[in-house]
Jmol script that loads the backbone (N, CA, C; Angstrom):
load data "model"
ATOM      1  N   MET A   1     -11.822 -29.452  -2.526  1.00  0.00           N
ATOM      2  CA  MET A   1     -10.714 -29.475  -1.577  1.00  0.00           C
ATOM      3  C   MET A   1     -10.656 -28.141  -0.836  1.00  0.00           C
ATOM      4  N   ILE A   2     -10.466 -28.232   0.442  1.00  0.00           N
ATOM      5  CA  ILE A   2     -10.295 -27.027   1.243  1.00  0.00           C
ATOM      6  C   ILE A   2      -8.795 -26.747   1.346  1.00  0.00           C
ATOM      7  N   PRO A   3      -8.367 -25.573   0.904  1.00  0.00           N
ATOM      8  CA  PRO A   3      -6.935 -25.235   0.979  1.00  0.00           C
ATOM      9  C   PRO A   3      -6.463 -25.150   2.425  1.00  0.00           C
ATOM     10  N   PRO A   4      -5.158 -25.325   2.645  1.00  0.00           N
ATOM     11  CA  PRO A   4      -4.630 -25.182   4.011  1.00  0.00           C
ATOM     12  C   PRO A   4      -4.733 -23.732   4.485  1.00  0.00           C
ATOM     13  N   ARG A   5      -4.649 -23.562   5.784  1.00  0.00           N
ATOM     14  CA  ARG A   5      -4.672 -22.212   6.372  1.00  0.00           C
ATOM     15  C   ARG A   5      -3.390 -21.471   6.004  1.00  0.00           C
ATOM     16  N   ILE A   6      -3.513 -20.173   5.932  1.00  0.00           N
ATOM     17  CA  ILE A   6      -2.358 -19.330   5.616  1.00  0.00           C
ATOM     18  C   ILE A   6      -1.661 -18.934   6.912  1.00  0.00           C
ATOM     19  N   LYS A   7      -0.365 -19.109   6.920  1.00  0.00           N
ATOM     20  CA  LYS A   7       0.455 -18.759   8.079  1.00  0.00           C
ATOM     21  C   LYS A   7       0.867 -17.292   8.024  1.00  0.00           C
ATOM     22  N   LYS A   8       1.363 -16.857   6.837  1.00  0.00           N
ATOM     23  CA  LYS A   8       1.759 -15.455   6.655  1.00  0.00           C
ATOM     24  C   LYS A   8       1.820 -15.136   5.175  1.00  0.00           C
ATOM     25  N   ILE A   9       1.814 -13.832   4.897  1.00  0.00           N
ATOM     26  CA  ILE A   9       1.945 -13.376   3.509  1.00  0.00           C
ATOM     27  C   ILE A   9       3.021 -12.302   3.439  1.00  0.00           C
ATOM     28  N   GLU A  10       3.560 -12.139   2.247  1.00  0.00           N
ATOM     29  CA  GLU A  10       4.526 -11.075   1.989  1.00  0.00           C
ATOM     30  C   GLU A  10       4.200 -10.477   0.628  1.00  0.00           C
ATOM     31  N   ILE A  11       3.987  -9.165   0.597  1.00  0.00           N
ATOM     32  CA  ILE A  11       3.672  -8.476  -0.639  1.00  0.00           C
ATOM     33  C   ILE A  11       4.951  -8.297  -1.449  1.00  0.00           C
ATOM     34  N   LYS A  12       4.907  -8.712  -2.693  1.00  0.00           N
ATOM     35  CA  LYS A  12       6.049  -8.591  -3.598  1.00  0.00           C
ATOM     36  C   LYS A  12       5.750  -7.517  -4.650  1.00  0.00           C
ATOM     37  N   ASN A  13       6.655  -7.329  -5.576  1.00  0.00           N
ATOM     38  CA  ASN A  13       6.451  -6.372  -6.673  1.00  0.00           C
ATOM     39  C   ASN A  13       5.392  -6.867  -7.644  1.00  0.00           C
ATOM     40  N   ASN A  14       4.855  -5.949  -8.432  1.00  0.00           N
ATOM     41  CA  ASN A  14       3.916  -6.276  -9.513  1.00  0.00           C
ATOM     42  C   ASN A  14       2.672  -7.015  -9.033  1.00  0.00           C
ATOM     43  N   TYR A  15       2.173  -6.645  -7.875  1.00  0.00           N
ATOM     44  CA  TYR A  15       0.927  -7.204  -7.330  1.00  0.00           C
ATOM     45  C   TYR A  15       1.000  -8.705  -7.079  1.00  0.00           C
ATOM     46  N   CYS A  16       2.162  -9.183  -6.745  1.00  0.00           N
ATOM     47  CA  CYS A  16       2.335 -10.582  -6.376  1.00  0.00           C
ATOM     48  C   CYS A  16       2.371 -10.707  -4.859  1.00  0.00           C
ATOM     49  N   ILE A  17       1.851 -11.823  -4.385  1.00  0.00           N
ATOM     50  CA  ILE A  17       1.808 -12.090  -2.949  1.00  0.00           C
ATOM     51  C   ILE A  17       2.437 -13.452  -2.701  1.00  0.00           C
ATOM     52  N   GLU A  18       3.448 -13.484  -1.840  1.00  0.00           N
ATOM     53  CA  GLU A  18       4.045 -14.743  -1.428  1.00  0.00           C
ATOM     54  C   GLU A  18       3.254 -15.241  -0.227  1.00  0.00           C
ATOM     55  N   ILE A  19       2.770 -16.455  -0.326  1.00  0.00           N
ATOM     56  CA  ILE A  19       1.910 -17.022   0.709  1.00  0.00           C
ATOM     57  C   ILE A  19       2.596 -18.220   1.335  1.00  0.00           C
ATOM     58  N   SER A  20       2.718 -18.193   2.663  1.00  0.00           N
ATOM     59  CA  SER A  20       3.241 -19.342   3.404  1.00  0.00           C
ATOM     60  C   SER A  20       2.066 -20.027   4.088  1.00  0.00           C
ATOM     61  N   TYR A  21       1.878 -21.292   3.776  1.00  0.00           N
ATOM     62  CA  TYR A  21       0.787 -22.078   4.355  1.00  0.00           C
ATOM     63  C   TYR A  21       1.283 -22.879   5.554  1.00  0.00           C
ATOM     64  N   VAL A  22       0.365 -23.261   6.430  1.00  0.00           N
ATOM     65  CA  VAL A  22       0.738 -24.008   7.633  1.00  0.00           C
ATOM     66  C   VAL A  22       1.287 -25.397   7.314  1.00  0.00           C
ATOM     67  N   ASN A  23       1.018 -25.907   6.110  1.00  0.00           N
ATOM     68  CA  ASN A  23       1.545 -27.216   5.730  1.00  0.00           C
ATOM     69  C   ASN A  23       2.988 -27.136   5.228  1.00  0.00           C
ATOM     70  N   GLY A  24       3.589 -25.934   5.268  1.00  0.00           N
ATOM     71  CA  GLY A  24       4.973 -25.757   4.857  1.00  0.00           C
ATOM     72  C   GLY A  24       5.148 -25.289   3.421  1.00  0.00           C
ATOM     73  N   GLU A  25       4.081 -25.295   2.643  1.00  0.00           N
ATOM     74  CA  GLU A  25       4.171 -24.833   1.256  1.00  0.00           C
ATOM     75  C   GLU A  25       4.324 -23.328   1.191  1.00  0.00           C
ATOM     76  N   LYS A  26       5.084 -22.894   0.196  1.00  0.00           N
ATOM     77  CA  LYS A  26       5.168 -21.468  -0.144  1.00  0.00           C
ATOM     78  C   LYS A  26       4.715 -21.341  -1.581  1.00  0.00           C
ATOM     79  N   ARG A  27       3.824 -20.366  -1.811  1.00  0.00           N
ATOM     80  CA  ARG A  27       3.278 -20.168  -3.150  1.00  0.00           C
ATOM     81  C   ARG A  27       3.294 -18.693  -3.487  1.00  0.00           C
ATOM     82  N   LEU A  28       3.271 -18.414  -4.782  1.00  0.00           N
ATOM     83  CA  LEU A  28       3.250 -17.039  -5.260  1.00  0.00           C
ATOM     84  C   LEU A  28       1.987 -16.848  -6.089  1.00  0.00           C
ATOM     85  N   TYR A  29       1.178 -15.854  -5.680  1.00  0.00           N
ATOM     86  CA  TYR A  29      -0.067 -15.559  -6.379  1.00  0.00           C
ATOM     87  C   TYR A  29       0.025 -14.170  -6.978  1.00  0.00           C
ATOM     88  N   ASN A  30      -0.302 -14.070  -8.265  1.00  0.00           N
ATOM     89  CA  ASN A  30      -0.267 -12.789  -8.963  1.00  0.00           C
ATOM     90  C   ASN A  30      -1.683 -12.217  -9.015  1.00  0.00           C
ATOM     91  N   MET A  31      -1.906 -11.084  -8.356  1.00  0.00           N
ATOM     92  CA  MET A  31      -3.218 -10.440  -8.292  1.00  0.00           C
ATOM     93  C   MET A  31      -3.490  -9.533  -9.485  1.00  0.00           C
ATOM     94  N   GLU A  32      -2.508  -9.328 -10.343  1.00  0.00           N
ATOM     95  CA  GLU A  32      -2.645  -8.348 -11.426  1.00  0.00           C
ATOM     96  C   GLU A  32      -3.880  -8.590 -12.298  1.00  0.00           C
ATOM     97  N   LYS A  33      -4.158  -9.833 -12.626  1.00  0.00           N
ATOM     98  CA  LYS A  33      -5.320 -10.139 -13.479  1.00  0.00           C
ATOM     99  C   LYS A  33      -6.635  -9.777 -12.786  1.00  0.00           C
ATOM    100  N   ASN A  34      -6.670  -9.826 -11.472  1.00  0.00           N
ATOM    101  CA  ASN A  34      -7.880  -9.511 -10.711  1.00  0.00           C
ATOM    102  C   ASN A  34      -8.208  -8.020 -10.758  1.00  0.00           C
ATOM    103  N   LEU A  35      -7.212  -7.182 -10.974  1.00  0.00           N
ATOM    104  CA  LEU A  35      -7.406  -5.737 -10.920  1.00  0.00           C
ATOM    105  C   LEU A  35      -8.271  -5.201 -12.058  1.00  0.00           C
ATOM    106  N   THR A  36      -8.580  -6.042 -13.035  1.00  0.00           N
ATOM    107  CA  THR A  36      -9.473  -5.620 -14.120  1.00  0.00           C
ATOM    108  C   THR A  36     -10.933  -5.611 -13.663  1.00  0.00           C
ATOM    109  N   PHE A  37     -11.224  -6.258 -12.542  1.00  0.00           N
ATOM    110  CA  PHE A  37     -12.583  -6.314 -12.009  1.00  0.00           C
ATOM    111  C   PHE A  37     -12.836  -5.130 -11.082  1.00  0.00           C
ATOM    112  N   ASP A  38     -14.010  -4.547 -11.195  1.00  0.00           N
ATOM    113  CA  ASP A  38     -14.388  -3.380 -10.393  1.00  0.00           C
ATOM    114  C   ASP A  38     -14.276  -3.653  -8.893  1.00  0.00           C
ATOM    115  N   PHE A  39     -14.572  -4.887  -8.474  1.00  0.00           N
ATOM    116  CA  PHE A  39     -14.493  -5.272  -7.056  1.00  0.00           C
ATOM    117  C   PHE A  39     -13.122  -4.983  -6.461  1.00  0.00           C
ATOM    118  N   TYR A  40     -12.083  -5.068  -7.280  1.00  0.00           N
ATOM    119  CA  TYR A  40     -10.704  -4.897  -6.813  1.00  0.00           C
ATOM    120  C   TYR A  40     -10.109  -3.533  -7.145  1.00  0.00           C
ATOM    121  N   LYS A  41     -10.917  -2.563  -7.549  1.00  0.00           N
ATOM    122  CA  LYS A  41     -10.392  -1.267  -8.011  1.00  0.00           C
ATOM    123  C   LYS A  41      -9.510  -0.577  -6.962  1.00  0.00           C
ATOM    124  N   ASN A  42      -9.822  -0.710  -5.669  1.00  0.00           N
ATOM    125  CA  ASN A  42      -9.012  -0.078  -4.622  1.00  0.00           C
ATOM    126  C   ASN A  42      -7.603  -0.667  -4.530  1.00  0.00           C
ATOM    127  N   LEU A  43      -7.457  -1.907  -4.969  1.00  0.00           N
ATOM    128  CA  LEU A  43      -6.172  -2.586  -4.869  1.00  0.00           C
ATOM    129  C   LEU A  43      -5.153  -2.073  -5.874  1.00  0.00           C
ATOM    130  N   LYS A  44      -5.592  -1.283  -6.842  1.00  0.00           N
ATOM    131  CA  LYS A  44      -4.653  -0.687  -7.797  1.00  0.00           C
ATOM    132  C   LYS A  44      -3.720   0.296  -7.102  1.00  0.00           C
ATOM    133  N   ASN A  45      -4.158   0.827  -5.983  1.00  0.00           N
ATOM    134  CA  ASN A  45      -3.330   1.702  -5.162  1.00  0.00           C
ATOM    135  C   ASN A  45      -2.409   0.805  -4.327  1.00  0.00           C
ATOM    136  N   MET A  46      -1.118   0.826  -4.628  1.00  0.00           N
ATOM    137  CA  MET A  46      -0.180  -0.091  -3.981  1.00  0.00           C
ATOM    138  C   MET A  46      -0.137   0.079  -2.464  1.00  0.00           C
ATOM    139  N   SER A  47      -0.322   1.300  -1.975  1.00  0.00           N
ATOM    140  CA  SER A  47      -0.339   1.512  -0.515  1.00  0.00           C
ATOM    141  C   SER A  47      -1.484   0.732   0.119  1.00  0.00           C
ATOM    142  N   TYR A  48      -2.634   0.751  -0.543  1.00  0.00           N
ATOM    143  CA  TYR A  48      -3.788   0.001  -0.048  1.00  0.00           C
ATOM    144  C   TYR A  48      -3.568  -1.499  -0.239  1.00  0.00           C
ATOM    145  N   PHE A  49      -3.010  -1.881  -1.377  1.00  0.00           N
ATOM    146  CA  PHE A  49      -2.738  -3.290  -1.665  1.00  0.00           C
ATOM    147  C   PHE A  49      -1.887  -3.920  -0.562  1.00  0.00           C
ATOM    148  N   LYS A  50      -0.944  -3.151  -0.055  1.00  0.00           N
ATOM    149  CA  LYS A  50      -0.029  -3.655   0.978  1.00  0.00           C
ATOM    150  C   LYS A  50      -0.705  -3.855   2.331  1.00  0.00           C
ATOM    151  N   LEU A  51      -1.963  -3.455   2.463  1.00  0.00           N
ATOM    152  CA  LEU A  51      -2.703  -3.645   3.718  1.00  0.00           C
ATOM    153  C   LEU A  51      -3.331  -5.037   3.813  1.00  0.00           C
ATOM    154  N   ALA A  52      -3.042  -5.898   2.869  1.00  0.00           N
ATOM    155  CA  ALA A  52      -3.588  -7.258   2.863  1.00  0.00           C
ATOM    156  C   ALA A  52      -3.194  -8.013   4.129  1.00  0.00           C
ATOM    157  N   LYS A  53      -4.136  -8.820   4.610  1.00  0.00           N
ATOM    158  CA  LYS A  53      -3.907  -9.648   5.805  1.00  0.00           C
ATOM    159  C   LYS A  53      -4.416 -11.061   5.533  1.00  0.00           C
ATOM    160  N   PRO A  54      -3.696 -12.072   6.037  1.00  0.00           N
ATOM    161  CA  PRO A  54      -4.208 -13.442   5.903  1.00  0.00           C
ATOM    162  C   PRO A  54      -5.344 -13.669   6.902  1.00  0.00           C
ATOM    163  N   VAL A  55      -6.403 -14.332   6.436  1.00  0.00           N
ATOM    164  CA  VAL A  55      -7.532 -14.687   7.292  1.00  0.00           C
ATOM    165  C   VAL A  55      -7.926 -16.124   6.939  1.00  0.00           C
ATOM    166  N   GLU A  56      -7.614 -17.044   7.847  1.00  0.00           N
ATOM    167  CA  GLU A  56      -7.908 -18.463   7.628  1.00  0.00           C
ATOM    168  C   GLU A  56      -7.235 -18.991   6.359  1.00  0.00           C
ATOM    169  N   THR A  57      -8.015 -19.182   5.296  1.00  0.00           N
ATOM    170  CA  THR A  57      -7.487 -19.765   4.050  1.00  0.00           C
ATOM    171  C   THR A  57      -7.436 -18.761   2.904  1.00  0.00           C
ATOM    172  N   THR A  58      -7.630 -17.470   3.230  1.00  0.00           N
ATOM    173  CA  THR A  58      -7.641 -16.458   2.182  1.00  0.00           C
ATOM    174  C   THR A  58      -6.903 -15.201   2.619  1.00  0.00           C
ATOM    175  N   ILE A  59      -6.989 -14.180   1.775  1.00  0.00           N
ATOM    176  CA  ILE A  59      -6.382 -12.875   2.049  1.00  0.00           C
ATOM    177  C   ILE A  59      -7.491 -11.841   1.945  1.00  0.00           C
ATOM    178  N   GLU A  60      -7.492 -10.887   2.876  1.00  0.00           N
ATOM    179  CA  GLU A  60      -8.511  -9.841   2.871  1.00  0.00           C
ATOM    180  C   GLU A  60      -7.869  -8.469   2.998  1.00  0.00           C
ATOM    181  N   TRP A  61      -8.604  -7.455   2.515  1.00  0.00           N
ATOM    182  CA  TRP A  61      -8.210  -6.059   2.636  1.00  0.00           C
ATOM    183  C   TRP A  61      -9.236  -5.331   3.496  1.00  0.00           C
ATOM    184  N   PRO A  62      -8.888  -4.155   4.029  1.00  0.00           N
ATOM    185  CA  PRO A  62      -9.750  -3.452   4.986  1.00  0.00           C
ATOM    186  C   PRO A  62     -11.181  -3.164   4.535  1.00  0.00           C
ATOM    187  N   GLN A  63     -11.404  -2.967   3.250  1.00  0.00           N
ATOM    188  CA  GLN A  63     -12.759  -2.637   2.796  1.00  0.00           C
ATOM    189  C   GLN A  63     -13.532  -3.856   2.303  1.00  0.00           C
ATOM    190  N   GLY A  64     -13.068  -5.040   2.674  1.00  0.00           N
ATOM    191  CA  GLY A  64     -13.804  -6.267   2.388  1.00  0.00           C
ATOM    192  C   GLY A  64     -13.393  -7.038   1.157  1.00  0.00           C
ATOM    193  N   GLU A  65     -12.441  -6.543   0.398  1.00  0.00           N
ATOM    194  CA  GLU A  65     -11.963  -7.294  -0.757  1.00  0.00           C
ATOM    195  C   GLU A  65     -11.282  -8.569  -0.259  1.00  0.00           C
ATOM    196  N   ASP A  66     -11.485  -9.650  -0.979  1.00  0.00           N
ATOM    197  CA  ASP A  66     -10.819 -10.904  -0.646  1.00  0.00           C
ATOM    198  C   ASP A  66     -10.668 -11.731  -1.917  1.00  0.00           C
ATOM    199  N   VAL A  67     -10.017 -12.863  -1.781  1.00  0.00           N
ATOM    200  CA  VAL A  67      -9.807 -13.764  -2.913  1.00  0.00           C
ATOM    201  C   VAL A  67     -10.350 -15.126  -2.503  1.00  0.00           C
ATOM    202  N   ASP A  68     -11.093 -15.747  -3.392  1.00  0.00           N
ATOM    203  CA  ASP A  68     -11.605 -17.082  -3.122  1.00  0.00           C
ATOM    204  C   ASP A  68     -10.432 -17.996  -2.733  1.00  0.00           C
ATOM    205  N   PRO A  69     -10.542 -18.724  -1.622  1.00  0.00           N
ATOM    206  CA  PRO A  69      -9.428 -19.575  -1.172  1.00  0.00           C
ATOM    207  C   PRO A  69      -8.955 -20.580  -2.218  1.00  0.00           C
ATOM    208  N   ASN A  70      -9.893 -21.173  -2.957  1.00  0.00           N
ATOM    209  CA  ASN A  70      -9.490 -22.141  -3.989  1.00  0.00           C
ATOM    210  C   ASN A  70      -8.769 -21.461  -5.141  1.00  0.00           C
ATOM    211  N   GLU A  71      -9.227 -20.284  -5.540  1.00  0.00           N
ATOM    212  CA  GLU A  71      -8.547 -19.497  -6.581  1.00  0.00           C
ATOM    213  C   GLU A  71      -7.120 -19.196  -6.139  1.00  0.00           C
ATOM    214  N   LEU A  72      -6.993 -18.758  -4.910  1.00  0.00           N
ATOM    215  CA  LEU A  72      -5.696 -18.380  -4.359  1.00  0.00           C
ATOM    216  C   LEU A  72      -4.725 -19.556  -4.357  1.00  0.00           C
ATOM    217  N   TYR A  73      -5.194 -20.698  -3.925  1.00  0.00           N
ATOM    218  CA  TYR A  73      -4.328 -21.872  -3.794  1.00  0.00           C
ATOM    219  C   TYR A  73      -4.053 -22.528  -5.147  1.00  0.00           C
ATOM    220  N   GLU A  74      -5.114 -22.764  -5.905  1.00  0.00           N
ATOM    221  CA  GLU A  74      -4.966 -23.529  -7.155  1.00  0.00           C
ATOM    222  C   GLU A  74      -4.298 -22.737  -8.276  1.00  0.00           C
ATOM    223  N   ASN A  75      -4.382 -21.420  -8.227  1.00  0.00           N
ATOM    224  CA  ASN A  75      -3.799 -20.614  -9.306  1.00  0.00           C
ATOM    225  C   ASN A  75      -2.546 -19.856  -8.852  1.00  0.00           C
ATOM    226  N   SER A  76      -1.931 -20.374  -7.814  1.00  0.00           N
ATOM    227  CA  SER A  76      -0.647 -19.830  -7.391  1.00  0.00           C
ATOM    228  C   SER A  76       0.454 -20.802  -7.793  1.00  0.00           C
ATOM    229  N   ILE A  77       1.654 -20.299  -7.839  1.00  0.00           N
ATOM    230  CA  ILE A  77       2.806 -21.104  -8.258  1.00  0.00           C
ATOM    231  C   ILE A  77       3.587 -21.548  -7.033  1.00  0.00           C
ATOM    232  N   VAL A  78       3.869 -22.825  -6.951  1.00  0.00           N
ATOM    233  CA  VAL A  78       4.663 -23.351  -5.842  1.00  0.00           C
ATOM    234  C   VAL A  78       6.088 -22.828  -5.972  1.00  0.00           C
ATOM    235  N   ILE A  79       6.603 -22.219  -4.903  1.00  0.00           N
ATOM    236  CA  ILE A  79       7.989 -21.731  -4.943  1.00  0.00           C
ATOM    237  C   ILE A  79       8.869 -22.443  -3.925  1.00  0.00           C
ATOM    238  N   GLU A  80       8.261 -23.229  -3.053  1.00  0.00           N
ATOM    239  CA  GLU A  80       9.046 -24.005  -2.081  1.00  0.00           C
ATOM    240  C   GLU A  80       8.297 -25.220  -1.650  1.00  0.00           C
TER     241      GLU A  80
END
end "model"
wireframe off; spacefill off
backbone 0.3
color backbone group
């Protein structure tokens, strides 16, 4: 399944990201577990973490970090 496109994101506390999808869904994804991987080491810096931008069906950071779209959608919690 291809997840819907992301309309906007909002950075929350504790490395959580609120994601609004174009289909009207709102979901909450917790990035904290990802920070154990070397690929995401820059994201431990909250100032850098807040530079996240939605791109199509995923989220990306300036130095190329991103999250698999299916991981993002399927392992987030529906909040609306």
